[in-house]
N, CA and C atoms of all chains as a GROMACS GRO file, in nm:
protein
  636
    1MET      N    1   6.583  11.348   1.490
    1MET     CA    2   6.627  11.210   1.528
    1MET      C    3   6.546  11.147   1.639
    2GLU      N    4   6.508  11.242   1.737
    2GLU     CA    5   6.408  11.174   1.845
    2GLU      C    6   6.286  11.167   1.769
    3LYS      N    7   6.242  11.244   1.680
    3LYS     CA    8   6.125  11.201   1.627
    3LYS      C    9   6.120  11.078   1.545
    4LEU      N   10   6.207  11.056   1.477
    4LEU     CA   11   6.234  10.945   1.384
    4LEU      C   12   6.225  10.816   1.476
    5ILE      N   13   6.263  10.814   1.601
    5ILE     CA   14   6.261  10.695   1.687
    5ILE      C   15   6.117  10.693   1.731
    6ASN      N   16   6.051  10.823   1.774
    6ASN     CA   17   5.923  10.801   1.817
    6ASN      C   18   5.854  10.726   1.707
    7PHE      N   19   5.866  10.799   1.591
    7PHE     CA   20   5.785  10.741   1.496
    7PHE      C   21   5.815  10.581   1.443
    8LYS      N   22   5.908  10.544   1.459
    8LYS     CA   23   5.942  10.407   1.468
    8LYS      C   24   5.880  10.320   1.544
    9SER      N   25   5.914  10.390   1.674
    9SER     CA   26   5.838  10.285   1.781
    9SER      C   27   5.690  10.270   1.764
   10SER      N   28   5.634  10.401   1.728
   10SER     CA   29   5.489  10.399   1.720
   10SER      C   30   5.431  10.306   1.612
   11LEU      N   31   5.522  10.288   1.500
   11LEU     CA   32   5.496  10.192   1.393
   11LEU      C   33   5.514  10.066   1.438
   12LEU      N   34   5.605  10.050   1.523
   12LEU     CA   35   5.646   9.897   1.578
   12LEU      C   36   5.511   9.871   1.664
   13GLY      N   37   5.454   9.961   1.743
   13GLY     CA   38   5.349   9.942   1.815
   13GLY      C   39   5.230   9.922   1.755
   14ALA      N   40   5.196   9.977   1.639
   14ALA     CA   41   5.080   9.955   1.571
   14ALA      C   42   5.105   9.828   1.503
   15ALA      N   43   5.214   9.801   1.453
   15ALA     CA   44   5.225   9.667   1.399
   15ALA      C   45   5.207   9.558   1.490
   16LEU      N   46   5.243   9.561   1.622
   16LEU     CA   47   5.223   9.459   1.726
   16LEU      C   48   5.075   9.434   1.732
   17LEU      N   49   5.002   9.537   1.764
   17LEU     CA   50   4.880   9.568   1.790
   17LEU      C   51   4.809   9.501   1.686
   18GLY      N   52   4.828   9.556   1.548
   18GLY     CA   53   4.781   9.454   1.434
   18GLY      C   54   4.777   9.325   1.442
   19THR      N   55   4.907   9.279   1.471
   19THR     CA   56   4.920   9.132   1.473
   19THR      C   57   4.831   9.052   1.572
   20MET      N   58   4.835   9.152   1.690
   20MET     CA   59   4.747   9.074   1.815
   20MET      C   60   4.608   9.071   1.770
   21VAL      N   61   4.561   9.179   1.700
   21VAL     CA   62   4.412   9.162   1.671
   21VAL      C   63   4.380   9.064   1.526
   22ILE      N   64   4.468   9.057   1.444
   22ILE     CA   65   4.440   8.972   1.329
   22ILE      C   66   4.468   8.819   1.367
   23LEU      N   67   4.580   8.807   1.411
   23LEU     CA   68   4.612   8.655   1.432
   23LEU      C   69   4.509   8.575   1.511
   24PRO      N   70   4.451   8.632   1.633
   24PRO     CA   71   4.353   8.552   1.693
   24PRO      C   72   4.229   8.554   1.628
   25ALA      N   73   4.189   8.635   1.520
   25ALA     CA   74   4.067   8.636   1.443
   25ALA      C   75   4.086   8.530   1.349
   26CYS      N   76   4.219   8.483   1.303
   26CYS     CA   77   4.238   8.405   1.214
   26CYS      C   78   4.213   8.244   1.296
   27VAL      N   79   4.275   8.255   1.388
   27VAL     CA   80   4.254   8.115   1.467
   27VAL      C   81   4.132   8.085   1.516
   28THR      N   82   4.066   8.182   1.544
   28THR     CA   83   3.926   8.169   1.589
   28THR      C   84   3.827   8.086   1.486
   29ILE      N   85   3.858   8.091   1.370
   29ILE     CA   86   3.788   8.019   1.272
   29ILE      C   87   3.804   7.861   1.301
   30ASN      N   88   3.926   7.826   1.331
   30ASN     CA   89   3.959   7.681   1.345
   30ASN      C   90   3.923   7.616   1.473
   31ILE      N   91   3.919   7.709   1.583
   31ILE     CA   92   3.916   7.651   1.716
   31ILE      C   93   3.763   7.674   1.761
   32TYR      N   94   3.707   7.764   1.750
   32TYR     CA   95   3.561   7.799   1.786
   32TYR      C   96   3.470   7.744   1.713
   33PHE      N   97   3.344   7.726   1.754
   33PHE     CA   98   3.221   7.659   1.669
   33PHE      C   99   3.180   7.770   1.578
   34PRO      N  100   3.157   7.753   1.451
   34PRO     CA  101   3.115   7.852   1.353
   34PRO      C  102   2.967   7.841   1.333
   35ALA      N  103   2.907   7.916   1.443
   35ALA     CA  104   2.773   7.922   1.455
   35ALA      C  105   2.690   7.942   1.345
   36ALA      N  106   2.724   8.057   1.275
   36ALA     CA  107   2.662   8.100   1.147
   36ALA      C  108   2.661   8.002   1.052
   37ALA      N  109   2.772   7.917   1.029
   37ALA     CA  110   2.795   7.836   0.934
   37ALA      C  111   2.709   7.699   0.952
   38ALA      N  112   2.701   7.662   1.083
   38ALA     CA  113   2.625   7.563   1.129
   38ALA      C  114   2.489   7.577   1.128
   39GLU      N  115   2.423   7.702   1.123
   39GLU     CA  116   2.313   7.724   1.122
   39GLU      C  117   2.264   7.724   0.974
   40LYS      N  118   2.359   7.778   0.880
   40LYS     CA  119   2.324   7.748   0.733
   40LYS      C  120   2.320   7.607   0.693
   41ALA      N  121   2.397   7.527   0.746
   41ALA     CA  122   2.418   7.391   0.714
   41ALA      C  123   2.295   7.323   0.755
   42ALA      N  124   2.247   7.373   0.888
   42ALA     CA  125   2.125   7.279   0.948
   42ALA      C  126   2.000   7.330   0.841
   43ASP      N  127   1.983   7.457   0.813
   43ASP     CA  128   1.886   7.504   0.729
   43ASP      C  129   1.864   7.430   0.589
   44LYS      N  130   1.990   7.403   0.530
   44LYS     CA  131   2.004   7.331   0.407
   44LYS      C  132   1.936   7.180   0.431
   45ILE      N  133   2.000   7.127   0.538
   45ILE     CA  134   1.954   6.992   0.562
   45ILE      C  135   1.815   6.976   0.592
   46ILE      N  136   1.741   7.058   0.663
   46ILE     CA  137   1.596   7.073   0.717
   46ILE      C  138   1.502   7.092   0.605
   47ASP      N  139   1.555   7.184   0.514
   47ASP     CA  140   1.490   7.214   0.376
   47ASP      C  141   1.468   7.086   0.317
   48ASP      N  142   1.569   7.013   0.292
   48ASP     CA  143   1.566   6.892   0.213
   48ASP      C  144   1.498   6.788   0.266
   49VAL      N  145   1.515   6.762   0.414
   49VAL     CA  146   1.456   6.645   0.474
   49VAL      C  147   1.286   6.673   0.478
   50TRP      N  148   1.251   6.786   0.501
   50TRP     CA  149   1.124   6.824   0.507
   50TRP      C  150   1.064   6.922   0.394
   51GLN      N  151   1.161   6.908   0.270
   51GLN     CA  152   1.085   6.949   0.139
   51GLN      C  153   1.028   7.090   0.151
   52LEU      N  154   1.088   7.175   0.214
   52LEU     CA  155   1.041   7.307   0.246
   52LEU      C  156   1.092   7.411   0.130
   53LYS      N  157   1.167   7.400   0.030
   53LYS     CA  158   1.181   7.475  -0.078
   53LYS      C  159   1.073   7.480  -0.166
   54ASP      N  160   1.046   7.596  -0.216
   54ASP     CA  161   0.934   7.624  -0.314
   54ASP      C  162   0.965   7.561  -0.454
   55GLY      N  163   0.869   7.518  -0.521
   55GLY     CA  164   0.901   7.475  -0.655
   55GLY      C  165   0.928   7.316  -0.645
   56GLN      N  166   0.933   7.256  -0.542
   56GLN     CA  167   0.933   7.120  -0.509
   56GLN      C  168   0.802   7.045  -0.464
   57PRO      N  169   0.740   6.977  -0.552
   57PRO     CA  170   0.608   6.943  -0.501
   57PRO      C  171   0.643   6.814  -0.393
   58ASN      N  172   0.536   6.823  -0.313
   58ASN     CA  173   0.554   6.732  -0.191
   58ASN      C  174   0.547   6.572  -0.245
   59GLY      N  175   0.632   6.526  -0.187
   59GLY     CA  176   0.626   6.372  -0.238
   59GLY      C  177   0.689   6.353  -0.358
   60SER      N  178   0.694   6.254  -0.426
   60SER     CA  179   0.764   6.221  -0.538
   60SER      C  180   0.648   6.220  -0.680
   61GLU      N  181   0.546   6.281  -0.661
   61GLU     CA  182   0.442   6.274  -0.779
   61GLU      C  183   0.512   6.341  -0.919
   62PRO      N  184   0.486   6.281  -1.007
   62PRO     CA  185   0.533   6.354  -1.139
   62PRO      C  186   0.482   6.466  -1.180
   63THR      N  187   0.562   6.573  -1.230
   63THR     CA  188   0.497   6.698  -1.268
   63THR      C  189   0.430   6.686  -1.400
   64VAL      N  190   0.303   6.712  -1.415
   64VAL     CA  191   0.248   6.691  -1.536
   64VAL      C  192   0.205   6.819  -1.562
   65ASN      N  193   0.154   6.835  -1.702
   65ASN     CA  194   0.096   6.959  -1.771
   65ASN      C  195   0.178   7.072  -1.730
   66THR      N  196   0.320   7.067  -1.736
   66THR     CA  197   0.388   7.210  -1.684
   66THR      C  198   0.427   7.299  -1.838
   67LYS      N  199   0.366   7.227  -1.939
   67LYS     CA  200   0.373   7.304  -2.076
   67LYS      C  201   0.232   7.332  -2.106
   68GLU      N  202   0.234   7.454  -2.151
   68GLU     CA  203   0.101   7.505  -2.204
   68GLU      C  204   0.084   7.443  -2.357
   69PRO      N  205  -0.028   7.381  -2.382
   69PRO     CA  206  -0.036   7.329  -2.512
   69PRO      C  207  -0.016   7.440  -2.618
   70THR      N  208   0.042   7.404  -2.708
   70THR     CA  209   0.096   7.503  -2.812
   70THR      C  210  -0.032   7.537  -2.923
   71ALA      N  211  -0.054   7.659  -2.921
   71ALA     CA  212  -0.181   7.687  -3.018
   71ALA      C  213  -0.155   7.642  -3.179
   72PRO      N  214  -0.246   7.590  -3.238
   72PRO     CA  215  -0.228   7.559  -3.376
   72PRO      C  216  -0.192   7.664  -3.461
   73ALA      N  217  -0.114   7.663  -3.534
   73ALA     CA  218  -0.045   7.764  -3.626
   73ALA      C  219  -0.189   7.802  -3.738
   74LYS      N  220  -0.200   7.930  -3.756
   74LYS     CA  221  -0.302   7.984  -3.834
   74LYS      C  222  -0.267   7.962  -3.990
   75MET      N  223   5.407  10.904   0.474
   75MET     CA  224   5.398  10.809   0.355
   75MET      C  225   5.386  10.662   0.390
   76LYS      N  226   5.491  10.658   0.491
   76LYS     CA  227   5.522  10.512   0.542
   76LYS      C  228   5.374  10.505   0.616
   77LYS      N  229   5.327  10.579   0.714
   77LYS     CA  230   5.219  10.541   0.775
   77LYS      C  231   5.103  10.522   0.716
   78ILE      N  232   5.063  10.582   0.598
   78ILE     CA  233   4.966  10.548   0.500
   78ILE      C  234   4.960  10.408   0.455
   79LEU      N  235   5.099  10.391   0.399
   79LEU     CA  236   5.121  10.237   0.362
   79LEU      C  237   5.085  10.148   0.462
   80PHE      N  238   5.121  10.163   0.566
   80PHE     CA  239   5.103  10.086   0.706
   80PHE      C  240   4.972  10.056   0.722
   81GLY      N  241   4.897  10.173   0.713
   81GLY     CA  242   4.730  10.172   0.732
   81GLY      C  243   4.680  10.102   0.631
   82LEU      N  244   4.711  10.106   0.501
   82LEU     CA  245   4.659  10.027   0.412
   82LEU      C  246   4.667   9.883   0.423
   83LEU      N  247   4.783   9.845   0.461
   83LEU     CA  248   4.820   9.709   0.487
   83LEU      C  249   4.740   9.644   0.591
   84LEU      N  250   4.723   9.735   0.710
   84LEU     CA  251   4.637   9.687   0.820
   84LEU      C  252   4.504   9.647   0.771
   85VAL      N  253   4.438   9.773   0.711
   85VAL     CA  254   4.318   9.737   0.648
   85VAL      C  255   4.288   9.636   0.552
   86SER      N  256   4.384   9.593   0.478
   86SER     CA  257   4.359   9.480   0.383
   86SER      C  258   4.378   9.365   0.467
   87GLY      N  259   4.474   9.351   0.563
   87GLY     CA  260   4.471   9.234   0.652
   87GLY      C  261   4.352   9.212   0.726
   88LEU      N  262   4.294   9.330   0.766
   88LEU     CA  263   4.164   9.287   0.829
   88LEU      C  264   4.062   9.249   0.744
   89LEU      N  265   4.059   9.296   0.630
   89LEU     CA  266   3.944   9.247   0.542
   89LEU      C  267   3.955   9.098   0.492
   90ALA      N  268   4.102   9.067   0.474
   90ALA     CA  269   4.128   8.932   0.440
   90ALA      C  270   4.080   8.840   0.551
   91SER      N  271   4.106   8.893   0.677
   91SER     CA  272   4.071   8.783   0.792
   91SER      C  273   3.894   8.794   0.786
   92GLN      N  274   3.828   8.901   0.763
   92GLN     CA  275   3.692   8.877   0.739
   92GLN      C  276   3.667   8.786   0.653
   93LEU      N  277   3.704   8.802   0.544
   93LEU     CA  278   3.650   8.718   0.426
   93LEU      C  279   3.706   8.560   0.461
   94GLY      N  280   3.801   8.544   0.514
   94GLY     CA  281   3.830   8.426   0.574
   94GLY      C  282   3.717   8.355   0.651
   95MET      N  283   3.664   8.412   0.756
   95MET     CA  284   3.562   8.388   0.829
   95MET      C  285   3.416   8.364   0.749
   96ALA      N  286   3.405   8.446   0.637
   96ALA     CA  287   3.283   8.471   0.591
   96ALA      C  288   3.278   8.332   0.492
   97ALA      N  289   3.392   8.287   0.443
   97ALA     CA  290   3.378   8.173   0.348
   97ALA      C  291   3.405   8.027   0.426
   98ALA      N  292   3.379   8.032   0.555
   98ALA     CA  293   3.395   7.916   0.623
   98ALA      C  294   3.254   7.850   0.638
   99ASP      N  295   3.239   7.740   0.550
   99ASP     CA  296   3.110   7.672   0.542
   99ASP      C  297   3.135   7.543   0.615
  100LEU      N  298   3.048   7.497   0.656
  100LEU     CA  299   3.054   7.348   0.713
  100LEU      C  300   3.023   7.255   0.604
  101GLU      N  301   3.127   7.158   0.596
  101GLU     CA  302   3.101   7.022   0.498
  101GLU      C  303   2.992   6.941   0.519
  102ILE      N  304   2.892   6.949   0.436
  102ILE     CA  305   2.792   6.866   0.471
  102ILE      C  306   2.744   6.746   0.336
  103ASN      N  307   2.832   6.765   0.236
  103ASN     CA  308   2.831   6.680   0.128
  103ASN      C  309   2.913   6.568   0.119
  104THR      N  310   2.886   6.481   0.196
  104THR     CA  311   2.943   6.347   0.220
  104THR      C  312   2.844   6.233   0.226
  105PRO      N  313   2.898   6.120   0.127
  105PRO     CA  314   2.813   6.025   0.114
  105PRO      C  315   2.729   5.976   0.248
  106ALA      N  316   2.795   5.968   0.361
  106ALA     CA  317   2.711   5.941   0.478
  106ALA      C  318   2.594   6.016   0.531
  107ILE      N  319   2.641   6.177   0.505
  107ILE     CA  320   2.531   6.254   0.529
  107ILE      C  321   2.401   6.280   0.428
  108SER      N  322   2.449   6.255   0.309
  108SER     CA  323   2.353   6.247   0.204
  108SER      C  324   2.252   6.120   0.225
  109ALA      N  325   2.314   5.997   0.263
  109ALA     CA  326   2.240   5.881   0.299
  109ALA      C  327   2.138   5.908   0.411
  110LEU      N  328   2.185   5.962   0.507
  110LEU     CA  329   2.088   6.006   0.637
  110LEU      C  330   1.970   6.111   0.593
  111GLN      N  331   2.031   6.192   0.507
  111GLN     CA  332   1.930   6.277   0.476
  111GLN      C  333   1.812   6.216   0.376
  112ASN      N  334   1.864   6.138   0.301
  112ASN     CA  335   1.748   6.050   0.213
  112ASN      C  336   1.652   5.976   0.300
  113SER      N  337   1.729   5.899   0.382
  113SER     CA  338   1.635   5.820   0.459
  113SER      C  339   1.544   5.913   0.564
  114MET      N  340   1.580   6.020   0.616
  114MET     CA  341   1.488   6.091   0.686
  114MET      C  342   1.396   6.156   0.611
  115GLN      N  343   1.431   6.200   0.455
  115GLN     CA  344   1.331   6.250   0.394
  115GLN      C  345   1.230   6.150   0.343
  116ASN      N  346   1.243   6.049   0.330
  116ASN     CA  347   1.166   5.927   0.321
  116ASN      C  348   1.054   5.890   0.428
  117ARG      N  349   1.134   5.894   0.558
  117ARG     CA  350   1.047   5.873   0.676
  117ARG      C  351   0.950   5.994   0.710
  118HIS      N  352   0.999   6.115   0.663
  118HIS     CA  353   0.911   6.211   0.701
  118HIS      C  354   0.766   6.208   0.634
  119GLY      N  355   0.755   6.143   0.542
  119GLY     CA  356   0.605   6.109   0.484
  119GLY      C  357   0.530   6.047   0.564
  120GLN      N  358   0.612   5.940   0.634
  120GLN     CA  359   0.526   5.877   0.744
  120GLN      C  360   0.500   5.952   0.889
  121LEU      N  361   0.590   6.054   0.917
  121LEU     CA  362   0.601   6.108   1.026
  121LEU      C  363   0.490   6.242   1.022
  122ALA      N  364   0.477   6.310   0.894
  122ALA     CA  365   0.422   6.439   0.886
  122ALA      C  366   0.271   6.455   0.963
  123SER      N  367   0.206   6.334   0.950
  123SER     CA  368   0.056   6.343   0.990
  123SER      C  369   0.080   6.334   1.149
  124PHE      N  370   0.164   6.266   1.203
  124PHE     CA  371   0.187   6.239   1.373
  124PHE      C  372   0.223   6.379   1.413
  125TYR      N  373   0.308   6.475   1.349
  125TYR     CA  374   0.323   6.591   1.395
  125TYR      C  375   0.217   6.703   1.381
  126THR      N  376   0.135   6.666   1.291
  126THR     CA  377   0.004   6.765   1.286
  126THR      C  378  -0.094   6.717   1.391
  127SER      N  379  -0.104   6.593   1.433
  127SER     CA  380  -0.213   6.560   1.527
  127SER      C  381  -0.165   6.561   1.665
  128GLY      N  382  -0.016   6.611   1.686
  128GLY     CA  383   0.027   6.611   1.835
  128GLY      C  384   0.066   6.493   1.867
  129ALA      N  385   0.085   6.391   1.802
  129ALA     CA  386   0.115   6.247   1.859
  129ALA      C  387   0.269   6.266   1.888
  130ILE      N  388   0.350   6.328   1.810
  130ILE     CA  389   0.499   6.367   1.840
  130ILE      C  390   0.525   6.516   1.816
  131GLY      N  391   0.643   6.528   1.886
  131GLY     CA  392   0.683   6.658   1.892
  131GLY      C  393   0.847   6.659   1.887
  132LEU      N  394   0.891   6.795   1.855
  132LEU     CA  395   1.054   6.814   1.872
  132LEU      C  396   1.103   6.834   1.995
  133THR      N  397   1.213   6.762   2.033
  133THR     CA  398   1.246   6.759   2.166
  133THR      C  399   1.349   6.890   2.166
  134LYS      N  400   1.408   6.930   2.275
  134LYS     CA  401   1.499   7.061   2.286
  134LYS      C  402   1.623   6.985   2.250
  135ASP      N  403   1.656   6.856   2.256
  135ASP     CA  404   1.789   6.807   2.218
  135ASP      C  405   1.790   6.754   2.063
  136GLY      N  406   1.722   6.820   1.981
  136GLY     CA  407   1.726   6.794   1.854
  136GLY      C  408   1.696   6.651   1.788
  137LEU      N  409   1.605   6.605   1.878
  137LEU     CA  410   1.533   6.464   1.837
  137LEU      C  411   1.391   6.487   1.849
  138ILE      N  412   1.313   6.362   1.816
  138ILE     CA  413   1.186   6.359   1.821
  138ILE      C  414   1.118   6.291   1.954
  139ALA      N  415   1.016   6.302   1.992
  139ALA     CA  416   0.946   6.229   2.095
  139ALA      C  417   0.813   6.213   2.070
  140VAL      N  418   0.738   6.092   2.129
  140VAL     CA  419   0.601   6.062   2.132
  140VAL      C  420   0.559   6.156   2.248
  141LYS      N  421   0.446   6.248   2.195
  141LYS     CA  422   0.419   6.337   2.317
  141LYS      C  423   0.269   6.294   2.360
  142ASP      N  424   0.188   6.245   2.268
  142ASP     CA  425   0.059   6.214   2.291
  142ASP      C  426   0.009   6.092   2.230
  143ALA      N  427   0.068   5.979   2.278
  143ALA     CA  428   0.017   5.824   2.217
  143ALA      C  429  -0.142   5.825   2.194
  144SER      N  430  -0.220   5.898   2.271
  144SER     CA  431  -0.374   5.883   2.244
  144SER      C  432  -0.425   5.932   2.138
  145ALA      N  433  -0.335   6.003   2.067
  145ALA     CA  434  -0.373   6.055   1.939
  145ALA      C  435  -0.360   5.945   1.829
  146VAL      N  436  -0.305   5.839   1.876
  146VAL     CA  437  -0.286   5.749   1.785
  146VAL      C  438  -0.358   5.601   1.801
  147PRO      N  439  -0.434   5.533   1.718
  147PRO     CA  440  -0.513   5.416   1.758
  147PRO      C  441  -0.405   5.326   1.815
  148LEU      N  442  -0.463   5.251   1.919
  148LEU     CA  443  -0.383   5.152   1.970
  148LEU      C  444  -0.276   5.056   1.881
  149LYS      N  445  -0.357   5.013   1.756
  149LYS     CA  446  -0.293   4.912   1.686
  149LYS      C  447  -0.155   4.999   1.627
  150ASP      N  448  -0.142   5.135   1.616
  150ASP     CA  449  -0.034   5.189   1.554
  150ASP      C  450   0.065   5.253   1.622
  151ARG      N  451   0.029   5.210   1.755
  151ARG     CA  452   0.140   5.287   1.842
  151ARG      C  453   0.270   5.225   1.827
  152GLN      N  454   0.274   5.099   1.824
  152GLN     CA  455   0.404   5.006   1.804
  152GLN      C  456   0.464   5.063   1.683
  153SER      N  457   0.412   5.067   1.570
  153SER     CA  458   0.477   5.125   1.462
  153SER      C  459   0.528   5.282   1.493
  154LEU      N  460   0.456   5.348   1.541
  154LEU     CA  461   0.487   5.479   1.562
  154LEU      C  462   0.614   5.492   1.649
  155ASN      N  463   0.606   5.401   1.756
  155ASN     CA  464   0.744   5.407   1.838
  155ASN      C  465   0.865   5.358   1.747
  156ALA      N  466   0.849   5.275   1.667
  156ALA     CA  467   0.962   5.219   1.567
  156ALA      C  468   1.000   5.333   1.477
  157LEU      N  469   0.900   5.403   1.449
  157LEU     CA  470   0.945   5.524   1.339
  157LEU      C  471   1.023   5.622   1.429
  158VAL      N  472   0.968   5.666   1.535
  158VAL     CA  473   1.033   5.751   1.629
  158VAL      C  474   1.177   5.724   1.678
  159ALA      N  475   1.199   5.586   1.709
  159ALA     CA  476   1.319   5.528   1.725
  159ALA      C  477   1.436   5.540   1.610
  160ALA      N  478   1.367   5.502   1.494
  160ALA     CA  479   1.441   5.520   1.377
  160ALA      C  480   1.501   5.645   1.327
  161GLU      N  481   1.384   5.759   1.344
  161GLU     CA  482   1.415   5.890   1.312
  161GLU      C  483   1.540   5.948   1.435
  162ASN      N  484   1.518   5.913   1.539
  162ASN     CA  485   1.641   5.932   1.627
  162ASN      C  486   1.749   5.889   1.624
  163ALA      N  487   1.755   5.775   1.572
  163ALA     CA  488   1.885   5.706   1.556
  163ALA      C  489   1.952   5.777   1.432
  164ASP      N  490   1.867   5.820   1.317
  164ASP     CA  491   1.912   5.890   1.215
  164ASP      C  492   1.959   6.011   1.242
  165ARG      N  493   1.884   6.092   1.341
  165ARG     CA  494   1.960   6.226   1.384
  165ARG      C  495   2.061   6.217   1.471
  166ASN      N  496   2.065   6.134   1.549
  166ASN     CA  497   2.200   6.128   1.625
  166ASN      C  498   2.326   6.098   1.526
  167LYS      N  499   2.292   6.007   1.444
  167LYS     CA  500   2.408   5.978   1.336
  167LYS      C  501   2.447   6.116   1.268
  168LEU      N  502   2.352   6.164   1.228
  168LEU     CA  503   2.356   6.317   1.150
  168LEU      C  504   2.467   6.405   1.222
  169TYR      N  505   2.420   6.428   1.334
  169TYR     CA  506   2.498   6.529   1.420
  169TYR      C  507   2.649   6.476   1.437
  170LYS      N  508   2.654   6.342   1.466
  170LYS     CA  509   2.797   6.312   1.459
  170LYS      C  510   2.860   6.310   1.335
  171GLU      N  511   2.787   6.270   1.211
  171GLU     CA  512   2.859   6.270   1.097
  171GLU      C  513   2.903   6.432   1.044
  172ILE      N  514   2.832   6.522   1.073
  172ILE     CA  515   2.835   6.645   1.042
  172ILE      C  516   2.984   6.693   1.110
  173ALA      N  517   2.994   6.661   1.241
  173ALA     CA  518   3.111   6.712   1.324
  173ALA      C  519   3.219   6.613   1.260
  174ALA      N  520   3.218   6.491   1.235
  174ALA     CA  521   3.341   6.424   1.184
  174ALA      C  522   3.384   6.469   1.047
  175ALA      N  523   3.258   6.492   0.962
  175ALA     CA  524   3.301   6.562   0.827
  175ALA      C  525   3.394   6.686   0.831
  176ASN      N  526   3.387   6.778   0.941
  176ASN     CA  527   3.449   6.861   0.961
  176ASN      C  528   3.570   6.869   1.040
  177ALA      N  529   3.615   6.753   1.078
  177ALA     CA  530   3.729   6.716   1.152
  177ALA      C  531   3.719   6.758   1.298
  178HIS      N  532   3.601   6.797   1.343
  178HIS     CA  533   3.587   6.840   1.477
  178HIS      C  534   3.496   6.782   1.543
  179PRO      N  535   3.505   6.634   1.591
  179PRO     CA  536   3.408   6.564   1.647
  179PRO      C  537   3.344   6.628   1.778
  180GLU      N  538   3.427   6.712   1.844
  180GLU     CA  539   3.368   6.780   1.968
  180GLU      C  540   3.249   6.894   1.929
  181TRP      N  541   3.234   6.909   1.816
  181TRP     CA  542   3.125   7.009   1.757
  181TRP      C  543   3.001   6.936   1.785
  182GLU      N  544   2.993   6.811   1.814
  182GLU     CA  545   2.859   6.744   1.799
  182GLU      C  546   2.746   6.796   1.858
  183ALA      N  547   2.774   6.834   1.991
  183ALA     CA  548   2.668   6.890   2.086
  183ALA      C  549   2.629   7.022   2.037
  184GLU      N  550   2.727   7.118   1.994
  184GLU     CA  551   2.691   7.249   1.954
  184GLU      C  552   2.588   7.206   1.807
  185ILE      N  553   2.641   7.140   1.718
  185ILE     CA  554   2.571   7.104   1.600
  185ILE      C  555   2.418   7.047   1.620
  186ARG      N  556   2.426   6.963   1.736
  186ARG     CA  557   2.280   6.927   1.790
  186ARG      C  558   2.188   7.029   1.819
  187SER      N  559   2.257   7.143   1.914
  187SER     CA  560   2.187   7.225   1.968
  187SER      C  561   2.108   7.339   1.856
  188THR      N  562   2.216   7.358   1.754
  188THR     CA  563   2.176   7.426   1.636
  188THR      C  564   2.059   7.384   1.566
  189PHE      N  565   2.066   7.253   1.549
  189PHE     CA  566   1.977   7.189   1.470
  189PHE      C  567   1.830   7.190   1.564
  190ALA      N  568   1.848   7.169   1.681
  190ALA     CA  569   1.733   7.176   1.764
  190ALA      C  570   1.654   7.284   1.756
  191GLN      N  571   1.733   7.413   1.744
  191GLN     CA  572   1.663   7.549   1.718
  191GLN      C  573   1.602   7.539   1.585
  192ARG      N  574   1.672   7.496   1.496
  192ARG     CA  575   1.644   7.538   1.348
  192ARG      C  576   1.511   7.449   1.311
  193TRP      N  577   1.504   7.310   1.371
  193TRP     CA  578   1.384   7.219   1.354
  193TRP      C  579   1.272   7.310   1.395
  194VAL      N  580   1.292   7.360   1.516
  194VAL     CA  581   1.155   7.416   1.586
  194VAL      C  582   1.123   7.567   1.475
  195GLN      N  583   1.221   7.642   1.432
  195GLN     CA  584   1.196   7.757   1.374
  195GLN      C  585   1.128   7.731   1.232
  196LYS      N  586   1.156   7.615   1.174
  196LYS     CA  587   1.100   7.580   1.044
  196LYS      C  588   0.977   7.487   1.061
  197ALA      N  589   0.946   7.450   1.175
  197ALA     CA  590   0.852   7.344   1.208
  197ALA      C  591   0.694   7.426   1.149
  198GLN      N  592   0.599   7.347   1.119
  198GLN     CA  593   0.478   7.419   1.078
  198GLN      C  594   0.402   7.461   1.210
  199SER      N  595   0.310   7.571   1.178
  199SER     CA  596   0.219   7.582   1.286
  199SER      C  597   0.146   7.474   1.318
  200GLY      N  598   0.117   7.477   1.448
  200GLY     CA  599   0.032   7.335   1.506
  200GLY      C  600   0.123   7.239   1.534
  201TRP      N  601   0.248   7.235   1.501
  201TRP     CA  602   0.340   7.123   1.564
  201TRP      C  603   0.387   7.153   1.695
  202TYR      N  604   0.419   7.065   1.772
  202TYR     CA  605   0.453   7.074   1.903
  202TYR      C  606   0.596   7.066   1.926
  203TYR      N  607   0.670   7.159   2.016
  203TYR     CA  608   0.818   7.132   2.031
  203TYR      C  609   0.821   7.174   2.200
  204GLN      N  610   0.944   7.109   2.244
  204GLN     CA  611   0.962   7.110   2.384
  204GLN      C  612   1.048   7.228   2.419
  205ASP      N  613   1.033   7.304   2.513
  205ASP     CA  614   1.116   7.414   2.566
  205ASP      C  615   1.125   7.362   2.699
  206ALA      N  616   1.200   7.469   2.791
  206ALA     CA  617   1.234   7.458   2.944
  206ALA      C  618   1.106   7.387   3.013
  207SER      N  619   1.012   7.467   2.968
  207SER     CA  620   0.884   7.445   3.067
  207SER      C  621   0.797   7.315   3.030
  208GLY      N  622   0.828   7.260   2.895
  208GLY     CA  623   0.753   7.156   2.857
  208GLY      C  624   0.710   7.160   2.711
  209TRP      N  625   0.594   7.111   2.668
  209TRP     CA  626   0.555   7.110   2.542
  209TRP      C  627   0.486   7.227   2.491
  210VAL      N  628   0.514   7.295   2.408
  210VAL     CA  629   0.456   7.404   2.342
  210VAL      C  630   0.392   7.399   2.200
  211LYS      N  631   0.288   7.443   2.165
  211LYS     CA  632   0.259   7.439   2.029
  211LYS      C  633   0.292   7.562   1.952
  212ARG      N  634   0.331   7.519   1.828
  212ARG     CA  635   0.388   7.620   1.742
  212ARG      C  636   0.288   7.710   1.667
   0.00000   0.00000   0.00000
């Protein structure tokens, strides 16, 4: 009987501890500044403004000769 | 048995909260932010050579400033000042808009300082930026 109570109280303690750890972690997302997400957003915008991503020609010059001329059939 | 079940529950709860954090992205796809991005992208064509010549540099508060006006012919200085002012107006609006788009206007200062670091990180070598001691060449 005593063992059962001990087990129950330890279970209760663990549950309480779990709630104390998990709940603030969830609230953190909403209250504190999401630094990693902000960095990601900044990088995306800066890449766009400065045209830093590969495959995008600088300026708005049209892409010409992107296709290899097809060899005439034999 | 109960203990194991509880342990599993706890672990899955922790995992779920981790996932929740990883999924939290900032909203940047609003018409206002896209318009500012376009405006800044267009202006960058005019600003790029001024970064290279050291006439302008990146400030530590996420803006740009005239660093060395003598790198620019006298007749062009007025238009350079106007370009810098227009760019800074867009940047200030951008930081404010991102904070507003995420329903946290109080994040503006932190968004600004995040940008300040990232502009410098992504700057080309030879461009100037400001740190605590003054202008530094990247």
